[in-house]
N, C-alpha and C positions, 0 to 999 in steps of 0.2 A: 343620700342616693337611695332610690327605692330598689328592692330586690329585683323587681322586673326589669328595671333600666339596667341594672348591673348585669343580669343574665343575657339580656338582649345585646349588650355591648360585648360581653365575652363570647357569645356565638358569633357576633359579627367579626371579631378578631380571628377566631378559628376559621371561619369561612374565607377570609382575606388570605390567611396563612396557606390554607390548603390549595386556594386559587393560585397563589404565587408559586407554590411547590409543584403543582401539576404543570403550569406553564413552563417553569424552568426545566422539569424533567423532559417535556416534549421538545424544547429548543435543544437540549443535550442530545437527545436521541437522534434529531434530525442532523446535527453537526457530526455525530458519530457515523451516521449513515453516509453523509457526503464526504467524510474524511478520506483522502487519498484519491479523489476524483477531480476532474476539471471543475465540477461544480462548486467545489469549495473555493477556488480561485476566483471564480465569478461572484461568489457570495462576499468575498472580501472586497471586491470591486464595488459592489452595491453598498457595502458599509461605508466605503470611501465617499461615495456619492452623498449618502445620507449625512455624513459628517460635514461635507462641504456645504450641503444645503442649510443645515442648521447654522454653521459658521457664518455663511453669506447672509442669512436672515439677521443674525444678531449684529454683524458688522455693517449692515445696510449696504450690502453690495448687490444692487438690483439686478444687474446683468447676469452675474453668476448665479444668483438665487433662482432667476428665471430659466437658465439653462439646466440646472440641476433638477428643477421641478418638472421640466419638460421630459428630461431623461427618465425620471422615475415613472411619470405618467404613461409615456408611450414605451417604456421598457418592459411593461408587464407582459405584453404579447412576446416580446423577444425572449424574456425568461422562460416562459411557457415552451417555446421551441427549443431553446438551448439546453434547458434542464429536462428535456423529454426522456432520455434514458434514465436518469436518476429518479424522476418522478415514477416512471413505470416500475423501476426496480423498488422503489419504496412502497408503492401500492401492492406489489406482488408479496414483499416481506410482511406487510401488515396483513394481508390475507392469510399468510402461513402462520402469523402470529409470532414471527421471529423479530419484529421490530421491536417489541418490549420483552423479549426473552433475554436471559442473562447470558452473556458470552463467557464460557467456561474455558480456561486454558488447560491443555492436556497435562496430565501429571508427569513427573520426572521419568518414570519407566517408559511411558509412551514416547516421550522426546528422544530418549537414549535409543530405542529401537529405530525411531525415524532416522536418527543421525547415522546409525550403523548401517541401515538399508541404503541410504543415499550415498555414503562413502563407499559402500561395497560396489554399487552400481557405477559410480563415478570412475573408480580405479579399474574396473573391469573394462570400461570403454576406453579409458586411457591407454591401457596395455595393448589394445587392438586398435588405437587410433580412430575410434569412432567419435566424430564431433558431437557435442552436446551442449545444450544451454538450459540450466535449471535455476528457477527463481524460487526463493523461500519468502514469502510474505511475512512482514513484521507488523509494526503498528500501522503503517500507511496502507490503506486498502488498495488492491490492484484489480478491482472489479472491471474496470474500463478495459484492462489489457486481457483480462480472462475471457471476455466476450469477443475478443478478436480471433480466439482459437476454437478448437472442438472440445466441448465439454466431456469430461471423463468422471470426475467426482468419485475416485476409488481410493481405498486405503493405499498408502505408499509401500511399495516393495521393490527390491532390487530388481526383480525379474520384470516387473512393469516398466520401470524406467528404462532398463536395457532394451526391452523389446520396442518401446516407442522410438528410440534413436537408431535402430538398426537402418542402415542404408538402403534407400530405395523403397522404404515403407511410406504410407500415406502421411504419417505424423512426424517423421524424422526431421522435416524442415520447420524451423522455428523454436519456440522456447516452451518448456514446460513450467507451469506455475502451480507452487505447492502452498496450501494453506493449512496450518497446524500439521496434522499427520496425514493429509489427503492430497492427492494429485487432482487439482481442480480442472485443469485444461492442458491440452498440447497443441502445438502448431500455432502458438500466440505471437503476436508481432510486438516487438519493443522499440522504443524510440532510439535512435542512433545518436551517440555523443557527437557534438560539433567541436569538441575541444581540439584545437589545432596542436596542442603539445603532445598528444597520444602518438606513441611509437608507431612508425609506418609498418612495422612487423605485424601488428595486430590486424586481424581481419574483422568481417562484419560481426561475427559472434562476440568478440570482445568489445567492440564498439557498442553493440546493442547492450551488453551487460553494464558497461560504464554509463551509457546514457540513461538506463533505468536507475542506476544508483544516484544519479544527479537529481532525479526528480522524486525519489522515495528513499525510505530506509530499508528496502528489500536486500537481502544477501543473494547474489547472483553467482552460480558456479559455471565455470566454462571448461570444456574439455576441447583442446585443439585437435583437429583433424590432421594437421600437418606434422605436428611434433609430439602430440599426445600428452603435452603438459596440462596440469590442472591449475586453473586460477580461480581467485575470489574477487568479485567487484563489490565495493561498498563505499557509500559516501563519496562518490566521484573518484576513489582510488581503486587500483587493481593490483592484486598480489599474485605473481606468477610462480610457476614451478613448485607447487606444494606437494609435500608427502601425504601419504594417507594419514599418518598420525597427527601432522599439523592441522589437516582439514577436519578430522574428528574432534581434535581439541578445541579448535576455533568454533565449530559448530555447537559443541556442548557448552563452551563458554558463553555464547550468545544465546542460545535457546534454552538452556537449563539454568545456568547461573545468571542469566540476564546481564551479562557483561556489557559495558558500554562501548561505543565505537572507539573510544581512545584507550582501550584495555591494553595491557602489557604486551600480550601476544600480537594483538594488531599493530601497535606502535613499533615493536621489534621488526616485524615482517615489512612494514612500510619502509623503515630505516634501512633494512638490508637490501631492499629493492630500489633505494634511490628516491 
């Protein structure tokens, strides 16, 4: 083999590898952008249609293949309409340069301060029976729900949270959604759970907390306006009547130690609450 041919083949391999890596990275960033939104579920549906189309072509299922082909052909316009909020958000992030930026997790000290501020605010409101609904975003993005509220994007403090939920103020009705150590929005709307087994004692705030926990991995804190009890909703379960120590321990375990949903503290509280 000539040196020129070897060099040309080597450069071709490098180019192909770079091409594959760039496309893979772009696909990864798009998936990360859509994660936690309704668009991701629609993307899964499109993948099912593509798989059915390939399978029907291989198995010579002409009618099914024709239907899947039509769904993809005319579905482009529908996708542009349905994905419009996510496309707009993606272009905005691309313009800000945040699409390719590295997502940094806050260090342990920041998270501990965040937990202390949140717990202080929650039990200040619990003592005075001020109803509150506080969502802590985890891996699943909550941008769709953040957009339903009033944007704040301020560093979390107990004073800020208390002030938001003071009765008869413009933002007290609805949920506060927090991302890392920041309050992203207030007055947000959450999906209500339709689980028929939920206790009739629980009101709208608790049902909204459970509803969000059924569709995401978020941690939702609820302060009951009637009883002053503090509850945590996560993974479709709700733990009621928490103490300040239990709440702080649980949040630190989840946010600092990155404990799993099946952690010992969570399992113990679920068992005790039946």
